[in-house]
C-alpha positions, 0 to 999 in steps of 0.5 A: 669193186669200183663204180664211178672211176675208170683210168683211160690213159697212164703215164707212170703214176699219173693217169688220165681218167674219168669219174662217172658222175655229173655226166662224166668228169675227166681227171685230172681235175680241179674242183672249184671252191672259190665261189662257195667260200665267198663272204658277203660285201663288207665282211672282211675274210680273215686269215683265220677263216680261210685257214680253217677251210684249208686245214679241215676236212670239213672243207668237203661241204663246200665242194660240189664233187664230193658233196653231191657224189653218190654214196660209197664214192668217198673215204678218207685217209689222214697223212703221216704228218699228223702223227709226226706233229701230234696233230688230231684228224679233223672232226668227221674224218675216219683215220685207218691205222692199217691204211686199208679201206674197202668200198670207195672210188675216191680217197681224200688225203685229209689235212694234206695242207698241213704237210706242204713243204715236207717232201718225205711225208707227202710222198709217204702218204701218197705211196701208202694210200696207193698201196692200200687202195684199189688201183682204179680208185681216184686220189683227192689231195685238197688244199694243196695245188698251186700252178707251181706244184700241180705237175708234181702232185699229178705225177705222183698220182693225185687225180683231183685237186682244188683251188682252195690254196690258190684262193687263199693265196689271193686273200693274202695279196699273192699273184700266182705263176708257174715260177712262184708267187709275187705281191703286186707291189713287186711287179712292174708288169703282169707276166700273163695274158689271161683276161684279168692281166690284159684288163688290169695293171700292177698299179691298178691292182694296188689302188683297188679296194681289198675285196676287188683285188682279192676277186681279181687275184683269185680269178687270176690265180685260178686260170693259171692253175687251170692252164697248168692242168691243160699242159699237164694232160697234154704231156700225160698224153704225149707220155712225157710228163716226167720231162716236164716235171724235171723242169718244173720242180726247179721252182721250189727246193722242197719240189726238187727234193720231192722228185728225188726222194720219189726217184728213190722209191723206185718200186713205186714208180717202176710198177706204174711206168710203161716198158715200151712207148713211142715218145722220146726220152729227153735226158735234160737234167741230173734227175734224168739219170735216176728216172725209172726208164734209165735204171730198168735199162741198165738192170735188164742189160745186167741181169738178162742180156748175155753175148758170147764171143771173144773180142769186145769193142767199146765205142762212144754213142752217137746223137743220132739213133739208132746209133748204126745209122749215125755217120761216126758209127757208119765210118767205123763199120766201113773202116772195119770191113770184114772185120766187123763180123768178128767183134761184139760191140758195146756202146757207152752212153749217158745216161743209159750206161752201156748199150750192146749193139744187139739192143740198139733198137730197144726202148729207150736206147733208140728213143732218148736225147741227151745234152751233148757238152763233151764234159761229163760230171763225176756222177755221170762217169761213176754211173757209166763206168759202173755199168761197164764194170757190171757188163765186163764182170758178167761176160768172159771176152778174151780181148777188150778194145776201147775205141774212145776218146774224151771223157769216155777214156776216163770211164773205161779206165775206171771200170777197173778191167784191162783193155787196149785203147785204139784211138789216136785222138778223134775216133773217126780220124784216119790214124784212129781208124787204121789203129782200130783195124790193126788191133782187131786184126791182131786180136783175130789172128791171136785168138782164132776168132770165127766171124758171124755172117750178116744173118747171124748178126741180125739173128743175135739182134732178135735173141738179145731183144727177146732175152731183154724183153722176156728174160734170159734164155728166151732168145734161144727158144724163140730164134731157131738156128735156120730162121728166116729174116725178111724185111729191111733195117730196122723193120725185120720180121722173123720166120720159121719156115712159113710161120711168122714168130715176131717182128721188130717194132722200131717205133716202140723199141720192142718185139711184137710177137705172133701167137706162134712165137709166144707159144715157143718161149717161157712166158709163164709165169712172168708174162702170162695173163689168165682170163675166164671161161670166154673167147675174147673177140677184141680187147680184154677188159679188167673184169675178164682177168682172173690172174696176171703176173706182177711183173707185167708193165704197160707196153709188154707183149703178154701171153693170154690163156684161158680154158677156151682161148689162147692169145698174145697182145700188148698189156695196157696196164700193170699186172697188179692193175689187171687183177685189182681193177673192175674197169678199163682195158687190160690187154689189147689182143693182137692174135687169138685162137679158140682151143 
């Protein structure tokens, strides 16, 4: 049971939390050590002395937070690299071979400094600590944080860092920034507006006594670290820390390697990443293609979504989202006219791969932005063509038409499936649109395809979104054939007679269920939360949860059941957190009914 730490907000493995000591300490948090390790004037601080502080867990007596913490707050882990390098754990550190410790609210990665630059060892250590400790416990990574790497440490799961390394760098005469470290001798100007840099010049720093220069560099380095922490917190609140990390990891090769290795540990990040959120997903680097949201979307389209029809029409994506509101897609719809109801549309896009028209409102299909150059690299082509191949392999369309141009043509050809190409250059040119209509008309006459009504198209959207969100087959259970649709695109509401079943929430890219809608689907066991013998009157806190599916992620709609009540709401934490945490909101209830 955790007594002193509570997670308040999540963005993947990064969290905003609160340590309930000292009147409450907000995390991520930087523990100040600079003033505690100062030496008297005239006593030079040698490199060996500062190294002793860095490499030993005996740093803790210098640090206010652990030193004054209540009994039972802290326990220690030694990183994997100590075994690999043949190093012994520092005196006083309890090393747990099975990586399983009970009874602490915070865990310290002992000797973390020893594995700086070893991306694999650092990542493995963090993952194993997280896997063997309660989800609502804090992780302290000492003597490792700099303005360069802070965002990455927090992105991977660190809650507490310190200024030990920035202080050590100051003793070495190094001036730290987000982009790297410099000696005053190589600076013509101080690229910072902190109080130290406003009142000093590189020449002035070089001419100072060593102790005075150290003091100023240490203060500057800490201020840069503190500024970076505020920036990271801002991105966590926005749900966009990943975008910032993709930019920041470029400052060091080992940080770039660390992000790529973290993406390879898909299960660790996916278990902690929200399924739906309102923030925009920016795909600005090669690493964007490997992020959880992209891989999860492709996996669900492949495993959960099914479209039954005769004719598939493949078209390119658009800069504007949802796609159907873009000029190019509206031009295609206008040209097709009545023939639009005969085809099933599939949009090709990087980095998501393929987006069925029925899922164009789903997160992140309606919530991403990507750099558009008209040129796709080899990796992009392979990824999108692979997604297209998977889609065509799992469906049985009788005729496939590709109305594409540019790099999309090569992507379609690489899928290995036969298809007719209908574009005569630019897809919205008069010649291309006439060719498209002729190909669709010929396919309809050849196959005798039945058109879908405007209402059927909307109902298919609800069914597709339900299958994507809750699993294959749930769309048919949720949406009756005589369902009534109210509202305007994209804020549709689904009714069965007078009973509302769900509505589309375009801000989050998901279906919002009513209790009746939740009852009609098979949400057990994948999206079910079991509570105790009480009737909830508001949000459900983690202590009230008895059981929860491990498939639940933040943002998912879940069915809540107990001996005295049944309800539906939005998960605020993953299922494994619900059953393993003793603090925090588990489910934000939308509807509840007493049994």
